[in-house]
C-alpha positions, 0 to 999 in steps of 0.5 A, spaced: 205 679 541 199 677 537 200 670 537 201 670 544 195 674 545 191 668 541 194 663 545 192 666 551 185 667 549 185 659 547 188 657 554 183 662 558 177 659 554 180 652 555 180 653 562 173 656 563 170 650 559 174 646 564 171 650 570 164 650 567 165 642 567 168 642 574 162 646 577 157 642 574 160 636 576 161 639 583 153 641 583 151 634 581 154 631 587 152 636 592 145 636 590 145 628 590 144 625 597 146 618 594 153 621 591 154 625 598 153 619 602 158 615 597 163 621 598 162 620 605 164 613 605 170 614 601 173 619 606 171 616 612 178 611 612 182 618 611 178 621 617 178 616 622 185 615 620 187 622 622 183 621 628 187 615 630 194 618 629 192 624 632 190 621 638 196 616 638 202 617 633 205 610 634 199 606 632 201 608 624 204 602 621 210 603 618 208 600 611 202 605 611 207 611 612 212 609 607 216 615 604 218 611 598 215 610 591 212 603 591 209 603 598 203 607 600 204 614 601 206 618 607 200 620 611 199 625 617 193 628 619 196 635 618 197 633 610 190 631 610 188 638 613 192 641 608 189 637 602 182 640 604 185 647 604 188 646 597 182 644 595 178 649 598 182 655 595 182 651 588 175 651 588 174 658 590 178 660 584 174 656 580 167 658 582 169 665 582 173 666 576 170 660 572 177 659 570 184 657 573 183 653 579 186 647 577 192 650 575 194 651 583 193 644 585 200 641 583 204 647 585 200 647 592 201 640 593 209 641 591 209 647 596 206 643 602 212 638 601 209 633 596 213 630 591 211 632 584 210 626 581 205 624 587 202 631 586 200 630 579 198 623 580 194 625 586 191 631 582 189 626 576 185 621 581 182 627 584 179 629 577 177 622 576 173 621 582 169 627 581 168 625 574 165 619 576 161 621 582 159 628 579 158 627 571 151 626 569 153 623 562 146 620 561 144 628 560 149 629 554 149 622 551 145 625 545 151 630 544 157 625 543 160 623 536 162 616 537 167 616 531 170 622 534 170 620 541 173 613 539 179 616 535 180 621 540 181 616 546 186 612 541 190 618 541 189 620 548 191 613 551 198 614 547 199 621 550 197 619 557 202 613 556 208 617 553 207 622 559 206 617 564 213 614 562 216 620 562 214 622 569 216 615 572 223 615 568 225 622 570 223 620 578 226 613 577 233 616 575 233 622 580 227 624 584 230 631 584 230 631 576 222 629 576 221 635 581 225 640 577 222 638 570 214 639 573 216 645 576 219 648 569 213 646 566 209 650 571 213 656 571 212 656 563 205 655 563 203 660 569 208 665 567 205 666 561 198 666 563 200 670 569 203 675 565 197 676 560 192 675 566 195 681 570 196 685 563 188 684 562 187 686 569 190 693 569 187 694 562 180 693 564 181 697 571 184 703 566 178 702 561 173 701 567 170 695 563 168 689 567 170 682 566 168 677 561 166 682 555 173 681 552 173 673 552 166 673 548 166 669 542 168 674 536 165 674 529 171 671 527 171 666 532 164 663 531 166 662 524 172 659 525 168 654 530 163 653 525 169 650 520 168 655 514 174 659 515 181 658 517 185 652 520 179 648 521 177 649 514 184 647 511 184 641 516 177 638 514 178 639 507 184 634 507 183 628 504 186 623 508 183 616 510 179 614 514 175 620 514 170 621 521 163 624 520 160 629 525 155 634 527 150 631 522 144 634 527 147 641 526 150 641 518 146 638 513 150 631 511 155 633 517 162 635 517 168 630 515 175 630 518 181 626 517 181 621 523 189 622 523 188 630 526 183 627 531 188 622 534 194 627 534 189 632 538 188 626 543 195 625 543 197 632 545 191 632 550 193 626 554 200 627 554 199 634 557 194 631 562 199 626 564 205 630 565 201 636 569 196 633 572 191 638 570 186 633 566 184 632 559 178 637 559 183 643 560 185 643 552 179 639 549 175 644 548 179 649 544 182 644 540 175 641 538 172 648 537 178 652 534 182 647 531 178 641 529 172 646 527 167 641 532 161 645 534 160 647 542 154 642 542 158 636 540 164 638 544 161 638 551 158 631 550 165 628 547 169 632 552 165 629 558 167 622 556 174 624 554 175 627 561 173 620 565 177 616 560 183 620 560 184 622 568 182 615 569 187 611 565 192 616 567 191 616 574 190 608 575 195 605 569 200 610 569 201 612 577 196 608 582 199 601 580 206 604 581 205 607 588 204 614 585 197 616 588 196 619 595 189 617 596 188 621 602 190 627 599 185 626 593 179 625 598 181 631 602 182 636 595 175 633 593 171 635 600 175 642 600 173 643 592 166 642 593 165 647 598 170 652 595 166 652 588 159 653 592 162 659 596 166 662 590 160 661 585 155 665 590 160 670 591 160 672 584 153 675 585 155 680 590 162 682 587 165 686 581 168 681 576 174 686 576 176 685 583 176 677 582 180 678 576 185 682 579 186 676 585 186 671 579 192 674 576 195 675 583 194 667 584 197 665 578 203 669 578 204 667 586 204 660 583 209 662 578 213 665 583 213 659 587 215 654 582 220 659 580 223 660 586 224 653 588 228 651 581 235 654 584 235 649 590 233 643 585 238 645 580 243 646 585 242 639 588 243 636 581 250 640 581 247 644 574 249 650 578 253 652 584 249 655 590 249 655 597 244 650 600 242 655 605 240 660 599 236 655 595 232 653 601 231 660 603 229 662 596 224 656 596 221 658 603 220 665 600 216 662 594 212 658 599 210 664 603 208 668 597 204 663 594 200 661 600 199 668 603 197 670 596 192 664 595 190 665 603 188 672 602 184 671 596 180 665 600 179 669 606 177 675 602 172 671 598 169 667 604 169 674 608 165 677 602 160 671 602 159 671 610 158 679 610 153 678 604 149 672 606 143 677 607 143 679 600 144 672 597 138 670 601 134 675 598 136 674 591 134 667 592 128 668 595 
Protein backbone atom coordinates (compact mmCIF):
# COMPACT_ATOMS: atom_id res chain seq x y z
CA UNK A 1 0.00 0.00 0.00
CA UNK A 2 2.83 2.38 0.89
CA UNK A 3 4.61 1.61 -2.39
CA UNK A 4 1.39 2.24 -4.29
CA UNK A 5 0.93 5.57 -2.51
CA UNK A 6 4.53 6.56 -3.27
CA UNK A 7 4.13 5.70 -6.96
CA UNK A 8 0.86 7.63 -7.08
CA UNK A 9 2.51 10.71 -5.54
CA UNK A 10 5.33 10.51 -8.11
CA UNK A 11 2.89 10.16 -10.99
CA UNK A 12 0.83 13.09 -9.72
CA UNK A 13 3.94 15.27 -9.40
CA UNK A 14 4.89 14.18 -12.91
CA UNK A 15 1.47 15.06 -14.24
CA UNK A 16 1.45 18.40 -12.42
CA UNK A 17 4.91 19.31 -13.74
CA UNK A 18 3.85 18.51 -17.29
CA UNK A 19 0.64 20.49 -16.81
CA UNK A 20 2.67 23.53 -15.70
CA UNK A 21 4.68 23.27 -18.92
CA UNK A 22 1.45 22.82 -20.92
CA UNK A 23 -0.07 25.93 -19.33
CA UNK A 24 3.07 28.02 -19.87
CA UNK A 25 3.39 26.93 -23.51
CA UNK A 26 -0.30 27.64 -24.14
CA UNK A 27 -0.08 31.09 -22.58
CA UNK A 28 3.03 31.88 -24.66
CA UNK A 29 1.01 31.15 -27.79
CA UNK A 30 -2.08 33.09 -26.67
CA UNK A 31 -0.04 36.17 -25.68
CA UNK A 32 1.79 36.37 -29.01
CA UNK A 33 0.02 37.67 -32.11
CA UNK A 34 2.75 36.19 -34.28
CA UNK A 35 2.28 32.70 -32.83
CA UNK A 36 -1.50 32.97 -33.06
CA UNK A 37 -1.14 33.96 -36.71
CA UNK A 38 1.07 30.92 -37.37
CA UNK A 39 -1.46 28.69 -35.62
CA UNK A 40 -4.23 30.18 -37.74
CA UNK A 41 -2.29 29.44 -40.92
CA UNK A 42 -1.67 25.86 -39.80
CA UNK A 43 -5.35 25.35 -39.01
CA UNK A 44 -6.69 27.00 -42.21
CA UNK A 45 -6.36 23.90 -44.45
CA UNK A 46 -8.38 21.80 -42.01
CA UNK A 47 -11.03 24.51 -41.62
CA UNK A 48 -11.39 25.15 -45.37
CA UNK A 49 -11.51 21.42 -46.05
CA UNK A 50 -14.25 20.98 -43.44
CA UNK A 51 -16.34 23.71 -45.06
CA UNK A 52 -15.79 22.29 -48.55
CA UNK A 53 -16.71 18.73 -47.54
CA UNK A 54 -19.75 19.90 -45.58
CA UNK A 55 -20.97 21.76 -48.69
CA UNK A 56 -20.27 18.88 -51.09
CA UNK A 57 -19.05 15.56 -49.63
CA UNK A 58 -18.36 14.19 -53.13
CA UNK A 59 -15.45 16.64 -53.54
CA UNK A 60 -13.28 14.69 -51.10
CA UNK A 61 -10.54 12.86 -53.04
CA UNK A 62 -10.33 9.15 -52.28
CA UNK A 63 -6.62 9.36 -51.41
CA UNK A 64 -7.30 12.07 -48.81
CA UNK A 65 -10.02 10.00 -47.20
CA UNK A 66 -8.02 6.80 -47.07
CA UNK A 67 -8.95 4.64 -44.08
CA UNK A 68 -5.77 2.52 -44.24
CA UNK A 69 -2.31 3.14 -42.87
CA UNK A 70 0.30 4.39 -45.33
CA UNK A 71 -2.22 6.82 -46.84
CA UNK A 72 -3.53 10.16 -45.51
CA UNK A 73 -5.89 9.73 -42.59
CA UNK A 74 -9.66 9.49 -42.98
CA UNK A 75 -11.24 12.91 -42.74
CA UNK A 76 -14.69 14.31 -42.01
CA UNK A 77 -15.80 17.69 -40.61
CA UNK A 78 -17.41 15.84 -37.70
CA UNK A 79 -14.09 14.26 -36.69
CA UNK A 80 -12.40 17.68 -36.85
CA UNK A 81 -15.09 19.14 -34.57
CA UNK A 82 -14.74 16.21 -32.15
CA UNK A 83 -10.97 16.82 -31.99
CA UNK A 84 -11.58 20.44 -30.95
CA UNK A 85 -13.98 19.30 -28.22
CA UNK A 86 -11.49 16.66 -26.98
CA UNK A 87 -8.74 19.29 -26.85
CA UNK A 88 -11.10 21.65 -25.03
CA UNK A 89 -11.96 19.05 -22.36
CA UNK A 90 -8.32 18.04 -21.90
CA UNK A 91 -7.38 21.72 -21.58
CA UNK A 92 -10.11 22.33 -19.01
CA UNK A 93 -8.85 19.43 -16.88
CA UNK A 94 -5.23 20.59 -17.18
CA UNK A 95 -6.12 24.21 -16.43
CA UNK A 96 -8.42 23.40 -13.50
CA UNK A 97 -6.50 20.68 -11.71
CA UNK A 98 -3.01 21.38 -13.02
CA UNK A 99 -2.68 17.68 -13.83
CA UNK A 100 -4.01 14.83 -15.87
CA UNK A 101 -5.57 16.41 -18.96
CA UNK A 102 -3.24 14.60 -21.35
CA UNK A 103 -4.30 11.21 -19.95
CA UNK A 104 -7.74 11.40 -21.54
CA UNK A 105 -6.73 12.39 -25.10
CA UNK A 106 -5.75 8.98 -26.49
CA UNK A 107 -8.71 7.14 -24.86
CA UNK A 108 -11.05 9.90 -26.08
CA UNK A 109 -9.76 9.66 -29.66
CA UNK A 110 -10.09 5.87 -29.60
CA UNK A 111 -13.65 6.23 -28.27
CA UNK A 112 -14.40 8.55 -31.21
CA UNK A 113 -13.42 5.75 -33.60
CA UNK A 114 -9.75 6.57 -34.20
CA UNK A 115 -7.34 3.63 -34.32
CA UNK A 116 -5.12 3.49 -31.23
CA UNK A 117 -1.86 3.90 -33.16
CA UNK A 118 -3.27 6.96 -34.99
CA UNK A 119 -4.40 8.41 -31.65
CA UNK A 120 -0.93 7.94 -30.12
CA UNK A 121 0.91 9.39 -33.11
CA UNK A 122 -1.49 12.33 -33.42
CA UNK A 123 -1.27 13.19 -29.72
CA UNK A 124 2.53 13.19 -29.91
CA UNK A 125 2.39 15.48 -32.94
CA UNK A 126 -0.02 17.79 -31.09
CA UNK A 127 2.43 17.97 -28.15
CA UNK A 128 5.33 18.61 -30.53
CA UNK A 129 3.46 21.41 -32.31
CA UNK A 130 2.63 23.07 -28.99
CA UNK A 131 6.24 22.69 -27.79
CA UNK A 132 7.67 24.28 -30.94
CA UNK A 133 5.15 27.14 -30.99
CA UNK A 134 4.71 27.84 -27.30
CA UNK A 135 7.95 27.06 -25.48
CA UNK A 136 10.13 30.08 -24.78
CA UNK A 137 13.40 28.10 -24.66
CA UNK A 138 15.62 31.18 -24.55
CA UNK A 139 14.29 32.08 -21.10
CA UNK A 140 15.31 28.70 -19.70
CA UNK A 141 18.64 28.07 -21.42
CA UNK A 142 20.54 29.11 -18.32
CA UNK A 143 18.96 26.17 -16.48
CA UNK A 144 20.04 23.50 -18.96
CA UNK A 145 22.80 21.06 -18.09
CA UNK A 146 24.14 20.22 -21.56
CA UNK A 147 25.86 16.90 -20.60
CA UNK A 148 22.73 15.81 -18.72
CA UNK A 149 20.51 16.71 -21.67
CA UNK A 150 22.73 15.03 -24.27
CA UNK A 151 22.99 11.70 -22.44
CA UNK A 152 19.29 11.74 -21.58
CA UNK A 153 18.35 12.37 -25.22
CA UNK A 154 20.56 9.47 -26.31
CA UNK A 155 18.47 7.20 -24.10
CA UNK A 156 15.24 8.91 -25.12
CA UNK A 157 15.98 8.25 -28.79
CA UNK A 158 16.53 4.55 -28.06
CA UNK A 159 13.32 4.32 -26.02
CA UNK A 160 11.23 6.16 -28.61
CA UNK A 161 12.49 3.90 -31.38
CA UNK A 162 11.71 0.78 -29.34
CA UNK A 163 8.21 1.97 -28.42
CA UNK A 164 7.42 3.02 -31.97
CA UNK A 165 8.61 -0.30 -33.42
CA UNK A 166 6.44 -2.24 -30.93
CA UNK A 167 3.32 -0.18 -31.72
CA UNK A 168 3.82 -0.46 -35.50
CA UNK A 169 4.67 -4.17 -35.37
CA UNK A 170 1.52 -4.95 -33.40
CA UNK A 171 -0.57 -2.90 -35.81
CA UNK A 172 0.89 -4.59 -38.88
CA UNK A 173 0.28 -8.00 -37.33
CA UNK A 174 -3.29 -7.18 -36.33
CA UNK A 175 -4.86 -3.70 -35.91
CA UNK A 176 -7.18 -5.11 -33.23
CA UNK A 177 -4.14 -6.39 -31.29
CA UNK A 178 -2.65 -2.89 -31.46
CA UNK A 179 -5.83 -1.29 -30.08
CA UNK A 180 -6.01 -3.96 -27.37
CA UNK A 181 -2.41 -3.39 -26.30
CA UNK A 182 -2.85 0.39 -26.04
CA UNK A 183 -6.15 -0.07 -24.20
CA UNK A 184 -4.55 -2.43 -21.65
CA UNK A 185 -1.75 0.09 -20.99
CA UNK A 186 -4.33 2.81 -20.33
CA UNK A 187 -6.51 0.52 -18.21
CA UNK A 188 -3.56 -0.15 -15.90
CA UNK A 189 -2.45 3.50 -15.70
CA UNK A 190 -5.88 5.13 -15.44
CA UNK A 191 -7.17 2.45 -13.06
CA UNK A 192 -4.22 3.00 -10.72
CA UNK A 193 -4.43 6.80 -10.87
CA UNK A 194 -8.22 6.89 -10.75
CA UNK A 195 -8.57 4.68 -7.67
CA UNK A 196 -5.97 6.62 -5.71
CA UNK A 197 -7.41 9.98 -6.86
CA UNK A 198 -10.89 8.87 -5.76
CA UNK A 199 -9.58 7.74 -2.37
CA UNK A 200 -7.77 11.07 -1.99
CA UNK A 201 -10.93 13.01 -2.85
CA UNK A 202 -13.01 11.08 -0.31
CA UNK A 203 -10.32 11.56 2.35
CA UNK A 204 -10.08 15.29 1.67
CA UNK A 205 -13.85 15.66 1.68
CA UNK A 206 -14.09 13.86 5.03
CA UNK A 207 -11.30 15.89 6.63
CA UNK A 208 -12.34 19.20 5.08
CA UNK A 209 -8.80 19.75 3.78
CA UNK A 210 -8.55 21.74 0.53
CA UNK A 211 -6.73 20.38 -2.51
CA UNK A 212 -3.00 20.80 -2.90
CA UNK A 213 -1.66 20.47 0.63
CA UNK A 214 -1.15 16.71 0.44
CA UNK A 215 0.95 17.09 -2.68
CA UNK A 216 3.33 19.55 -1.10
CA UNK A 217 7.05 18.83 -0.92
CA UNK A 218 7.83 16.96 2.28
CA UNK A 219 11.05 17.44 4.19
CA UNK A 220 12.18 13.99 3.13
CA UNK A 221 11.24 14.76 -0.48
CA UNK A 222 13.29 17.97 -0.40
CA UNK A 223 16.30 16.10 0.99
CA UNK A 224 15.89 13.32 -1.58
CA UNK A 225 15.68 15.87 -4.37
CA UNK A 226 18.92 17.44 -3.17
CA UNK A 227 20.62 14.07 -3.60
CA UNK A 228 21.70 13.80 0.09
CA UNK A 229 19.64 10.75 1.03
CA UNK A 230 17.94 7.70 -0.44
CA UNK A 231 18.11 6.48 -4.02
CA UNK A 232 19.61 9.70 -5.50
CA UNK A 233 22.53 9.48 -3.04
CA UNK A 234 23.21 5.84 -3.92
CA UNK A 235 23.10 6.49 -7.66
CA UNK A 236 25.35 9.56 -7.40
CA UNK A 237 27.83 7.59 -5.27
CA UNK A 238 28.26 4.91 -7.94
CA UNK A 239 31.58 5.22 -9.79
CA UNK A 240 30.68 4.04 -13.30
CA UNK A 241 32.42 6.04 -16.04
CA UNK A 242 31.69 8.27 -17.81
CA UNK A 243 30.47 10.57 -15.04
CA UNK A 244 28.23 13.61 -15.66
CA UNK A 245 28.62 16.81 -13.64
CA UNK A 246 25.57 19.06 -13.11
CA UNK A 247 24.08 21.67 -10.75
CA UNK A 248 27.43 23.52 -10.58
CA UNK A 249 25.60 26.82 -9.97
CA UNK A 250 23.73 25.45 -6.95
CA UNK A 251 26.23 23.14 -5.23
CA UNK A 252 29.96 23.91 -4.78
CA UNK A 253 31.76 21.72 -7.31
CA UNK A 254 28.41 20.45 -8.61
CA UNK A 255 26.99 16.92 -8.38
CA UNK A 256 28.11 13.87 -10.34
CA UNK A 257 26.23 10.81 -11.59
CA UNK A 258 27.09 7.98 -14.01
CA UNK A 259 25.87 8.68 -17.55
CA UNK A 260 24.45 5.12 -17.62
CA UNK A 261 21.66 6.03 -15.19
CA UNK A 262 20.73 9.12 -17.18
CA UNK A 263 20.62 7.10 -20.41
CA UNK A 264 18.40 4.46 -18.76
CA UNK A 265 16.05 7.21 -17.53
CA UNK A 266 15.87 8.54 -21.08
CA UNK A 267 15.09 5.07 -22.45
CA UNK A 268 12.17 4.71 -20.02
CA UNK A 269 10.75 8.17 -20.76
CA UNK A 270 11.07 7.76 -24.53
CA UNK A 271 9.55 4.28 -24.49
CA UNK A 272 6.50 5.34 -22.46
CA UNK A 273 6.02 8.45 -24.61
CA UNK A 274 6.10 6.45 -27.86
CA UNK A 275 3.77 3.74 -26.54
CA UNK A 276 1.14 6.00 -24.91
CA UNK A 277 1.47 9.32 -26.75
CA UNK A 278 1.57 11.30 -23.49
CA UNK A 279 4.79 13.22 -24.15
CA UNK A 280 8.12 12.79 -22.41
CA UNK A 281 7.57 15.61 -19.92
CA UNK A 282 5.12 13.46 -17.99
CA UNK A 283 7.85 11.31 -16.40
CA UNK A 284 10.97 13.46 -16.72
CA UNK A 285 10.37 15.67 -13.69
CA UNK A 286 9.96 12.96 -11.00
CA UNK A 287 12.78 10.84 -12.47
CA UNK A 288 15.20 13.77 -12.56
CA UNK A 289 14.30 15.18 -9.15
CA UNK A 290 13.36 12.12 -7.06
CA UNK A 291 15.49 9.40 -8.68
CA UNK A 292 18.58 11.10 -10.11
CA UNK A 293 18.68 13.94 -7.55
CA UNK A 294 18.75 16.80 -10.07
CA UNK A 295 17.57 20.18 -8.76
CA UNK A 296 14.18 21.46 -9.90
CA UNK A 297 15.96 24.52 -11.34
CA UNK A 298 18.06 22.41 -13.72
CA UNK A 299 15.23 19.97 -14.43
CA UNK A 300 12.91 22.68 -15.81
CA UNK A 301 15.27 23.82 -18.55
CA UNK A 302 16.43 20.33 -19.49
CA UNK A 303 12.84 19.07 -19.57
CA UNK A 304 11.84 21.72 -22.13
CA UNK A 305 14.51 20.54 -24.58
CA UNK A 306 13.57 16.93 -23.86
CA UNK A 307 9.88 17.47 -24.65
CA UNK A 308 10.67 19.07 -28.01
CA UNK A 309 13.11 16.31 -28.99
CA UNK A 310 11.16 13.31 -27.66
CA UNK A 311 7.74 14.33 -28.98
CA UNK A 312 9.22 15.55 -32.26
CA UNK A 313 11.37 12.49 -32.92
CA UNK A 314 8.60 10.11 -31.87
CA UNK A 315 5.82 11.75 -33.88
CA UNK A 316 7.85 12.24 -37.07
CA UNK A 317 10.24 9.27 -37.24
CA UNK A 318 8.00 6.62 -35.67
CA UNK A 319 4.51 7.66 -36.79
CA UNK A 320 4.30 10.43 -39.42
CA UNK A 321 6.55 8.77 -42.01
CA UNK A 322 4.45 5.59 -41.73
CA UNK A 323 1.11 7.37 -42.15
CA UNK A 324 0.07 7.28 -38.49
CA UNK A 325 -0.43 11.03 -37.97
CA UNK A 326 -3.84 12.66 -38.20
CA UNK A 327 -2.83 16.28 -38.97
CA UNK A 328 -6.35 17.71 -38.88
CA UNK A 329 -7.02 16.10 -35.50
CA UNK A 330 -3.79 17.52 -34.09
CA UNK A 331 -4.73 21.05 -35.18
CA UNK A 332 -8.21 20.65 -33.74
CA UNK A 333 -6.86 19.45 -30.39
CA UNK A 334 -4.37 22.31 -30.28
CA UNK A 335 -7.10 24.90 -30.90
CA UNK A 336 -9.39 23.34 -28.30
CA UNK A 337 -6.71 22.89 -25.65
CA UNK A 338 -5.59 26.52 -25.85
CA UNK A 339 -9.10 27.68 -25.07
CA UNK A 340 -9.69 25.00 -22.44
CA UNK A 341 -6.51 25.72 -20.47
CA UNK A 342 -7.32 29.44 -20.37
CA UNK A 343 -10.89 28.86 -19.13
CA UNK A 344 -9.83 26.16 -16.66
CA UNK A 345 -7.08 28.26 -15.09
CA UNK A 346 -9.40 31.23 -14.65
CA UNK A 347 -12.15 29.08 -13.13
CA UNK A 348 -9.88 27.83 -10.34
CA UNK A 349 -9.97 31.35 -8.88
CA UNK A 350 -13.67 31.06 -8.04
CA UNK A 351 -14.11 27.33 -7.29
CA UNK A 352 -12.95 25.33 -4.27
CA UNK A 353 -10.23 22.87 -5.14
CA UNK A 354 -12.02 19.97 -3.46
CA UNK A 355 -14.82 20.05 -6.05
CA UNK A 356 -12.36 20.14 -8.94
CA UNK A 357 -10.47 17.21 -7.40
CA UNK A 358 -13.70 15.22 -7.34
CA UNK A 359 -14.34 15.88 -11.03
CA UNK A 360 -10.74 14.96 -11.83
CA UNK A 361 -11.05 11.59 -10.08
CA UNK A 362 -14.34 10.98 -11.88
CA UNK A 363 -12.87 11.86 -15.30
CA UNK A 364 -9.87 9.56 -14.80
CA UNK A 365 -12.14 6.72 -13.63
CA UNK A 366 -14.39 7.33 -16.65
CA UNK A 367 -11.36 6.91 -18.92
CA UNK A 368 -10.51 3.69 -17.08
CA UNK A 369 -14.05 2.32 -17.47
CA UNK A 370 -14.08 3.35 -21.12
CA UNK A 371 -10.96 1.37 -22.04
CA UNK A 372 -11.91 -1.51 -19.72
CA UNK A 373 -15.32 -1.91 -21.39
CA UNK A 374 -13.70 -1.81 -24.84
CA UNK A 375 -11.43 -4.77 -24.03
CA UNK A 376 -13.97 -7.68 -24.10
CA UNK A 377 -14.99 -6.88 -27.68
CA UNK A 378 -11.34 -6.60 -28.78
CA UNK A 379 -10.41 -9.88 -27.08
CA UNK A 380 -13.39 -11.60 -28.71
CA UNK A 381 -12.33 -10.31 -32.15
CA UNK A 382 -8.93 -11.92 -31.63
CA UNK A 383 -10.61 -15.22 -30.56
CA UNK A 384 -9.00 -15.02 -27.10
CA UNK A 385 -12.39 -15.15 -25.35
CA UNK A 386 -15.84 -16.20 -26.51
CA UNK A 387 -18.34 -13.35 -26.57
CA UNK A 388 -21.33 -12.52 -28.71
CA UNK A 389 -20.52 -9.64 -31.11
CA UNK A 390 -23.56 -7.74 -29.90
CA UNK A 391 -22.43 -8.00 -26.28
CA UNK A 392 -18.95 -6.67 -27.02
CA UNK A 393 -20.38 -3.79 -29.01
CA UNK A 394 -22.88 -2.99 -26.25
CA UNK A 395 -20.13 -2.91 -23.58
CA UNK A 396 -17.98 -0.62 -25.74
CA UNK A 397 -20.96 1.69 -26.31
CA UNK A 398 -21.71 1.84 -22.58
CA UNK A 399 -18.05 2.70 -21.93
CA UNK A 400 -18.10 5.42 -24.57
CA UNK A 401 -21.28 7.00 -23.21
CA UNK A 402 -19.99 6.86 -19.62
CA UNK A 403 -16.74 8.53 -20.64
CA UNK A 404 -18.16 11.34 -22.76
CA UNK A 405 -21.03 12.04 -20.35
CA UNK A 406 -18.64 12.37 -17.37
CA UNK A 407 -16.14 14.53 -19.26
CA UNK A 408 -18.98 16.53 -20.85
CA UNK A 409 -20.57 17.26 -17.45
CA UNK A 410 -17.19 18.40 -16.12
CA UNK A 411 -16.66 20.67 -19.15
CA UNK A 412 -20.19 22.12 -18.90
CA UNK A 413 -19.74 22.74 -15.17
CA UNK A 414 -16.41 24.54 -15.63
CA UNK A 415 -17.68 26.67 -18.52
CA UNK A 416 -20.86 27.43 -16.58
CA UNK A 417 -18.84 28.51 -13.53
CA UNK A 418 -16.66 30.68 -15.74
CA UNK A 419 -19.63 32.43 -17.36
CA UNK A 420 -21.49 33.00 -14.09
CA UNK A 421 -18.32 34.27 -12.39
CA UNK A 422 -17.23 36.72 -15.10
CA UNK A 423 -18.03 39.67 -12.85
CA UNK A 424 -15.93 38.35 -9.99
CA UNK A 425 -13.04 37.49 -12.34
CA UNK A 426 -13.10 40.96 -13.90
CA UNK A 427 -13.07 42.53 -10.45
CA UNK A 428 -10.09 40.41 -9.44
CA UNK A 429 -8.20 41.40 -12.58
CA UNK A 430 -8.96 45.06 -11.90
